N, CA, C and O atoms as a Maestro MAE file, in Angstrom:
{
 s_m_m2io_version
 :::
 2.0.0
}

f_m_ct {
 s_m_title
 :::
 protein
 m_atom[172] {
  # First column is atom index #
  i_m_mmod_type
  r_m_x_coord
  r_m_y_coord
  r_m_z_coord
  i_m_residue_number
  s_m_chain_name
  s_m_pdb_residue_name
  s_m_pdb_atom_name
  i_m_atomic_number
  :::
  1 25 -132.045 -78.825 -53.964 1 A "MET " " N  " 7
  2 3 -130.894 -78.132 -53.432 1 A "MET " " CA " 6
  3 2 -129.770 -79.150 -53.231 1 A "MET " " C  " 6
  4 15 -129.952 -80.140 -52.521 1 A "MET " " O  " 8
  5 25 -128.622 -78.916 -53.847 2 A "ASN " " N  " 7
  6 3 -127.488 -79.815 -53.755 2 A "ASN " " CA " 6
  7 2 -126.422 -79.189 -52.858 2 A "ASN " " C  " 6
  8 15 -125.767 -78.220 -53.241 2 A "ASN " " O  " 8
  9 25 -126.253 -79.764 -51.640 3 A "GLU " " N  " 7
  10 3 -125.271 -79.235 -50.699 3 A "GLU " " CA " 6
  11 2 -123.965 -80.006 -50.834 3 A "GLU " " C  " 6
  12 15 -123.951 -81.237 -50.822 3 A "GLU " " O  " 8
  13 25 -122.880 -79.273 -50.961 4 A "GLU " " N  " 7
  14 3 -121.566 -79.892 -51.060 4 A "GLU " " CA " 6
  15 2 -120.976 -80.038 -49.658 4 A "GLU " " C  " 6
  16 15 -120.904 -79.067 -48.905 4 A "GLU " " O  " 8
  17 25 -120.554 -81.258 -49.312 5 A "LEU " " N  " 7
  18 3 -119.961 -81.524 -48.007 5 A "LEU " " CA " 6
  19 2 -118.476 -81.187 -48.057 5 A "LEU " " C  " 6
  20 15 -117.745 -81.698 -48.905 5 A "LEU " " O  " 8
  21 25 -118.034 -80.325 -47.146 6 A "LYS " " N  " 7
  22 3 -116.627 -79.946 -47.079 6 A "LYS " " CA " 6
  23 2 -116.059 -80.405 -45.746 6 A "LYS " " C  " 6
  24 15 -116.710 -80.287 -44.708 6 A "LYS " " O  " 8
  25 25 -114.844 -80.928 -45.784 7 A "THR " " N  " 7
  26 3 -114.162 -81.382 -44.582 7 A "THR " " CA " 6
  27 2 -112.864 -80.604 -44.424 7 A "THR " " C  " 6
  28 15 -112.114 -80.425 -45.384 7 A "THR " " O  " 8
  29 25 -112.608 -80.145 -43.207 8 A "PHE " " N  " 7
  30 3 -111.406 -79.375 -42.922 8 A "PHE " " CA " 6
  31 2 -110.706 -79.952 -41.703 8 A "PHE " " C  " 6
  32 15 -111.353 -80.511 -40.817 8 A "PHE " " O  " 8
  33 25 -109.398 -79.821 -41.657 9 A "THR " " N  " 7
  34 3 -108.605 -80.129 -40.472 9 A "THR " " CA " 6
  35 2 -107.964 -78.827 -40.015 9 A "THR " " C  " 6
  36 15 -107.269 -78.160 -40.781 9 A "THR " " O  " 8
  37 25 -108.205 -78.478 -38.765 10 A "ILE " " N  " 7
  38 3 -107.707 -77.214 -38.231 10 A "ILE " " CA " 6
  39 2 -106.838 -77.508 -37.014 10 A "ILE " " C  " 6
  40 15 -107.248 -78.250 -36.122 10 A "ILE " " O  " 8
  41 25 -105.647 -76.936 -36.975 11 A "SER " " N  " 7
  42 3 -104.744 -77.062 -35.827 11 A "SER " " CA " 6
  43 2 -104.643 -75.713 -35.138 11 A "SER " " C  " 6
  44 15 -104.455 -74.683 -35.785 11 A "SER " " O  " 8
  45 25 -104.769 -75.731 -33.816 12 A "VAL " " N  " 7
  46 3 -104.683 -74.499 -33.034 12 A "VAL " " CA " 6
  47 2 -103.693 -74.733 -31.897 12 A "VAL " " C  " 6
  48 15 -103.852 -75.667 -31.111 12 A "VAL " " O  " 8
  49 25 -102.682 -73.893 -31.815 13 A "TYR " " N  " 7
  50 3 -101.710 -73.957 -30.730 13 A "TYR " " CA " 6
  51 2 -101.945 -72.758 -29.821 13 A "TYR " " C  " 6
  52 15 -101.888 -71.613 -30.267 13 A "TYR " " O  " 8
  53 25 -102.210 -73.028 -28.532 14 A "THR " " N  " 7
  54 3 -102.529 -71.951 -27.598 14 A "THR " " CA " 6
  55 2 -101.846 -72.185 -26.262 14 A "THR " " C  " 6
  56 15 -101.284 -73.253 -26.016 14 A "THR " " O  " 8
  57 25 -101.899 -71.198 -25.420 15 A "GLU " " N  " 7
  58 3 -101.481 -71.342 -24.033 15 A "GLU " " CA " 6
  59 2 -102.607 -72.042 -23.273 15 A "GLU " " C  " 6
  60 15 -103.751 -72.061 -23.728 15 A "GLU " " O  " 8
  61 25 -102.286 -72.607 -22.135 16 A "ASN " " N  " 7
  62 3 -103.270 -73.299 -21.313 16 A "ASN " " CA " 6
  63 2 -104.018 -72.270 -20.463 16 A "ASN " " C  " 6
  64 15 -103.561 -71.901 -19.381 16 A "ASN " " O  " 8
  65 25 -105.162 -71.814 -20.957 17 A "ASN " " N  " 7
  66 3 -105.968 -70.815 -20.257 17 A "ASN " " CA " 6
  67 2 -107.351 -71.376 -19.959 17 A "ASN " " C  " 6
  68 15 -107.934 -72.096 -20.770 17 A "ASN " " O  " 8
  69 25 -107.864 -71.035 -18.786 18 A "ILE " " N  " 7
  70 3 -109.191 -71.490 -18.388 18 A "ILE " " CA " 6
  71 2 -110.235 -70.910 -19.335 18 A "ILE " " C  " 6
  72 15 -110.249 -69.706 -19.589 18 A "ILE " " O  " 8
  73 25 -111.115 -71.775 -19.861 19 A "GLY " " N  " 7
  74 3 -112.219 -71.340 -20.705 19 A "GLY " " CA " 6
  75 2 -111.863 -71.130 -22.164 19 A "GLY " " C  " 6
  76 15 -112.737 -70.789 -22.962 19 A "GLY " " O  " 8
  77 25 -110.611 -71.323 -22.534 20 A "LEU " " N  " 7
  78 3 -110.205 -71.059 -23.914 20 A "LEU " " CA " 6
  79 2 -110.849 -72.034 -24.894 20 A "LEU " " C  " 6
  80 15 -111.289 -71.628 -25.970 20 A "LEU " " O  " 8
  81 25 -110.907 -73.315 -24.535 21 A "LEU " " N  " 7
  82 3 -111.541 -74.293 -25.425 21 A "LEU " " CA " 6
  83 2 -113.014 -73.954 -25.640 21 A "LEU " " C  " 6
  84 15 -113.534 -74.120 -26.743 21 A "LEU " " O  " 8
  85 25 -113.678 -73.487 -24.606 22 A "ASN " " N  " 7
  86 3 -115.074 -73.069 -24.731 22 A "ASN " " CA " 6
  87 2 -115.213 -71.893 -25.692 22 A "ASN " " C  " 6
  88 15 -116.141 -71.859 -26.499 22 A "ASN " " O  " 8
  89 25 -114.308 -70.941 -25.612 23 A "ARG " " N  " 7
  90 3 -114.357 -69.780 -26.510 23 A "ARG " " CA " 6
  91 2 -114.111 -70.177 -27.959 23 A "ARG " " C  " 6
  92 15 -114.752 -69.656 -28.871 23 A "ARG " " O  " 8
  93 25 -113.179 -71.103 -28.166 24 A "ILE " " N  " 7
  94 3 -112.891 -71.559 -29.528 24 A "ILE " " CA " 6
  95 2 -114.085 -72.317 -30.099 24 A "ILE " " C  " 6
  96 15 -114.470 -72.091 -31.246 24 A "ILE " " O  " 8
  97 25 -114.674 -73.216 -29.308 25 A "SER " " N  " 7
  98 3 -115.823 -73.977 -29.809 25 A "SER " " CA " 6
  99 2 -117.027 -73.069 -30.059 25 A "SER " " C  " 6
  100 15 -117.841 -73.357 -30.936 25 A "SER " " O  " 8
  101 25 -117.151 -71.985 -29.307 26 A "ALA " " N  " 7
  102 3 -118.254 -71.038 -29.518 26 A "ALA " " CA " 6
  103 2 -118.141 -70.355 -30.879 26 A "ALA " " C  " 6
  104 15 -119.156 -70.031 -31.496 26 A "ALA " " O  " 8
  105 25 -116.917 -70.135 -31.348 27 A "ILE " " N  " 7
  106 3 -116.718 -69.545 -32.677 27 A "ILE " " CA " 6
  107 2 -117.335 -70.444 -33.741 27 A "ILE " " C  " 6
  108 15 -118.023 -69.966 -34.643 27 A "ILE " " O  " 8
  109 25 -117.086 -71.750 -33.634 28 A "PHE " " N  " 7
  110 3 -117.653 -72.692 -34.596 28 A "PHE " " CA " 6
  111 2 -119.173 -72.783 -34.446 28 A "PHE " " C  " 6
  112 15 -119.890 -72.873 -35.443 28 A "PHE " " O  " 8
  113 25 -119.661 -72.760 -33.218 29 A "GLN " " N  " 7
  114 3 -121.101 -72.851 -32.982 29 A "GLN " " CA " 6
  115 2 -121.842 -71.671 -33.603 29 A "GLN " " C  " 6
  116 15 -122.896 -71.855 -34.212 29 A "GLN " " O  " 8
  117 25 -121.302 -70.465 -33.454 30 A "ARG " " N  " 7
  118 3 -121.947 -69.275 -34.028 30 A "ARG " " CA " 6
  119 2 -122.071 -69.371 -35.543 30 A "ARG " " C  " 6
  120 15 -122.995 -68.812 -36.134 30 A "ARG " " O  " 8
  121 25 -121.144 -70.077 -36.163 31 A "ARG " " N  " 7
  122 3 -121.154 -70.214 -37.626 31 A "ARG " " CA " 6
  123 2 -121.814 -71.514 -38.074 31 A "ARG " " C  " 6
  124 15 -121.755 -71.873 -39.250 31 A "ARG " " O  " 8
  125 25 -122.442 -72.220 -37.130 32 A "HIS " " N  " 7
  126 3 -123.146 -73.481 -37.399 32 A "HIS " " CA " 6
  127 2 -122.226 -74.518 -38.039 32 A "HIS " " C  " 6
  128 15 -122.614 -75.210 -38.980 32 A "HIS " " O  " 8
  129 25 -121.000 -74.618 -37.516 33 A "ILE " " N  " 7
  130 3 -120.028 -75.603 -37.989 33 A "ILE " " CA " 6
  131 2 -119.941 -76.710 -36.948 33 A "ILE " " C  " 6
  132 15 -119.707 -76.444 -35.769 33 A "ILE " " O  " 8
  133 25 -120.130 -77.948 -37.384 34 A "ASN " " N  " 7
  134 3 -120.095 -79.092 -36.490 34 A "ASN " " CA " 6
  135 2 -118.656 -79.545 -36.262 34 A "ASN " " C  " 6
  136 15 -117.889 -79.688 -37.214 34 A "ASN " " O  " 8
  137 25 -118.288 -79.773 -34.998 35 A "ILE " " N  " 7
  138 3 -116.986 -80.340 -34.654 35 A "ILE " " CA " 6
  139 2 -117.195 -81.834 -34.470 35 A "ILE " " C  " 6
  140 15 -117.848 -82.262 -33.518 35 A "ILE " " O  " 8
  141 25 -116.646 -82.625 -35.377 36 A "GLU " " N  " 7
  142 3 -116.839 -84.070 -35.319 36 A "GLU " " CA " 6
  143 2 -115.825 -84.765 -34.432 36 A "GLU " " C  " 6
  144 15 -116.119 -85.821 -33.873 36 A "GLU " " O  " 8
  145 25 -114.640 -84.196 -34.293 37 A "SER " " N  " 7
  146 3 -113.588 -84.824 -33.503 37 A "SER " " CA " 6
  147 2 -112.709 -83.741 -32.904 37 A "SER " " C  " 6
  148 15 -112.481 -82.696 -33.513 37 A "SER " " O  " 8
  149 25 -112.217 -84.010 -31.693 38 A "LEU " " N  " 7
  150 3 -111.373 -83.041 -31.009 38 A "LEU " " CA " 6
  151 2 -110.280 -83.802 -30.270 38 A "LEU " " C  " 6
  152 15 -110.570 -84.725 -29.509 38 A "LEU " " O  " 8
  153 25 -109.033 -83.421 -30.488 39 A "THR " " N  " 7
  154 3 -107.905 -84.045 -29.806 39 A "THR " " CA " 6
  155 2 -107.095 -82.955 -29.133 39 A "THR " " C  " 6
  156 15 -106.760 -81.948 -29.757 39 A "THR " " O  " 8
  157 25 -106.778 -83.156 -27.855 40 A "THR " " N  " 7
  158 3 -105.965 -82.185 -27.135 40 A "THR " " CA " 6
  159 2 -104.760 -82.894 -26.528 40 A "THR " " C  " 6
  160 15 -104.815 -84.084 -26.221 40 A "THR " " O  " 8
  161 25 -103.684 -82.154 -26.361 41 A "SER " " N  " 7
  162 3 -102.490 -82.712 -25.720 41 A "SER " " CA " 6
  163 2 -101.587 -81.578 -25.275 41 A "SER " " C  " 6
  164 15 -101.704 -80.446 -25.746 41 A "SER " " O  " 8
  165 25 -100.695 -81.896 -24.371 42 A "GLN " " N  " 7
  166 3 -99.697 -80.922 -23.953 42 A "GLN " " CA " 6
  167 2 -98.567 -80.927 -24.960 42 A "GLN " " C  " 6
  168 15 -98.267 -81.952 -25.571 42 A "GLN " " O  " 8
  169 25 -97.947 -79.781 -25.125 43 A "SER " " N  " 7
  170 3 -96.804 -79.724 -26.046 43 A "SER " " CA " 6
  171 2 -95.612 -79.099 -25.361 43 A "SER " " C  " 6
  172 15 -94.551 -78.962 -25.970 43 A "SER " " O  " 8
  :::
 }
 m_bond[171] {
  # First column is bond index #
  i_m_from
  i_m_to
  i_m_order
  :::
  1 1 2 1
  2 2 3 1
  3 3 4 2
  4 3 5 1
  5 5 6 1
  6 6 7 1
  7 7 8 2
  8 7 9 1
  9 9 10 1
  10 10 11 1
  11 11 12 2
  12 11 13 1
  13 13 14 1
  14 14 15 1
  15 15 16 2
  16 15 17 1
  17 17 18 1
  18 18 19 1
  19 19 20 2
  20 19 21 1
  21 21 22 1
  22 22 23 1
  23 23 24 2
  24 23 25 1
  25 25 26 1
  26 26 27 1
  27 27 28 2
  28 27 29 1
  29 29 30 1
  30 30 31 1
  31 31 32 2
  32 31 33 1
  33 33 34 1
  34 34 35 1
  35 35 36 2
  36 35 37 1
  37 37 38 1
  38 38 39 1
  39 39 40 2
  40 39 41 1
  41 41 42 1
  42 42 43 1
  43 43 44 2
  44 43 45 1
  45 45 46 1
  46 46 47 1
  47 47 48 2
  48 47 49 1
  49 49 50 1
  50 50 51 1
  51 51 52 2
  52 51 53 1
  53 53 54 1
  54 54 55 1
  55 55 56 2
  56 55 57 1
  57 57 58 1
  58 58 59 1
  59 59 60 2
  60 59 61 1
  61 61 62 1
  62 62 63 1
  63 63 64 2
  64 63 65 1
  65 65 66 1
  66 66 67 1
  67 67 68 2
  68 67 69 1
  69 69 70 1
  70 70 71 1
  71 71 72 2
  72 71 73 1
  73 73 74 1
  74 74 75 1
  75 75 76 2
  76 75 77 1
  77 77 78 1
  78 78 79 1
  79 79 80 2
  80 79 81 1
  81 81 82 1
  82 82 83 1
  83 83 84 2
  84 83 85 1
  85 85 86 1
  86 86 87 1
  87 87 88 2
  88 87 89 1
  89 89 90 1
  90 90 91 1
  91 91 92 2
  92 91 93 1
  93 93 94 1
  94 94 95 1
  95 95 96 2
  96 95 97 1
  97 97 98 1
  98 98 99 1
  99 99 100 2
  100 99 101 1
  101 101 102 1
  102 102 103 1
  103 103 104 2
  104 103 105 1
  105 105 106 1
  106 106 107 1
  107 107 108 2
  108 107 109 1
  109 109 110 1
  110 110 111 1
  111 111 112 2
  112 111 113 1
  113 113 114 1
  114 114 115 1
  115 115 116 2
  116 115 117 1
  117 117 118 1
  118 118 119 1
  119 119 120 2
  120 119 121 1
  121 121 122 1
  122 122 123 1
  123 123 124 2
  124 123 125 1
  125 125 126 1
  126 126 127 1
  127 127 128 2
  128 127 129 1
  129 129 130 1
  130 130 131 1
  131 131 132 2
  132 131 133 1
  133 133 134 1
  134 134 135 1
  135 135 136 2
  136 135 137 1
  137 137 138 1
  138 138 139 1
  139 139 140 2
  140 139 141 1
  141 141 142 1
  142 142 143 1
  143 143 144 2
  144 143 145 1
  145 145 146 1
  146 146 147 1
  147 147 148 2
  148 147 149 1
  149 149 150 1
  150 150 151 1
  151 151 152 2
  152 151 153 1
  153 153 154 1
  154 154 155 1
  155 155 156 2
  156 155 157 1
  157 157 158 1
  158 158 159 1
  159 159 160 2
  160 159 161 1
  161 161 162 1
  162 162 163 1
  163 163 164 2
  164 163 165 1
  165 165 166 1
  166 166 167 1
  167 167 168 2
  168 167 169 1
  169 169 170 1
  170 170 171 1
  171 171 172 2
  :::
 }
}
């Protein structure tokens, strides 16, 4: 079985809401997608 490794960069702009980062990461977890790096900042 030959698995192709794919890399993506995703940008998400949201309001500052409690629990939102948890909800976003849960979307990736349900699809078995690994988050290798996460950067947050105020805009």
